[in-house]
C-alpha positions, 0 to 999 in steps of 0.5 A: 498238397491236395489233388483231385476232383472229378478226373479219371486218370491212370494210377502209376504214381499212386501205385508207386507211392504205395509200393515205396510206402510213402504217405498218400491219403485218399478221401473220395475224389481227392488224394493228399500227398504229405511232405517227406524229407527223403526217399530211400534208394530202390531198384525198380524194373519197369514193364513195357508200355501197352500203348507202344505195344498197341501198334504191334497188336494193331499190325498183327490183328490187321494181317491176321498174325499171331503176336506175343508181347513179353514183359508188358505193363497190365495196369488196369487204368492202361487196359482200355485198348485191350478191352475194346479190341476184345469186344471187337473179337480179338482173341487174347491170352494173358499170362500175369507175372509178379507185380513189380513196383506195384505195377501188374505185368505179364505176357500177352498173346494176340491170336488171329481172327475176324473183328467187328465194330463196337462202341467206345464210351466217353468213360473209357477214354482215360484208359485208352487215349493214346490208342484212339487212332489205332482203334479207328484203323482197326475199325476200318478193317473190321468185318474185312479180309486181312490185307496182308 
């Protein structure tokens, strides 16, 4: 099977295939998946979802509070929200753990501080699609006193 084209998407499946040693070919913008007879059983710890954590991160930033999110997925294809809030002035500390199932994860510490506006480009959208409403909320509170 060939999958591809000019599509930007998250790479969780590709990382899992590589972790499991499953055949996956890459050629330009195309992925090729070869048929296999069987996938051997395996154990996998799935890190927490950064999109779910983004709600708590947003609340902490609005209220000027410190927050620590443990065992959070840090896949680069999912960190658009983090990159944008850093441009807005958010102070973040990352502690990376050993990858699990090919996925990077770690702890994320959010520190209070003032936010300011920024622009989000269309190229960034695939990495933050779930968090666009949260960025709009943060934009409404940028350069203002904390309401909490």
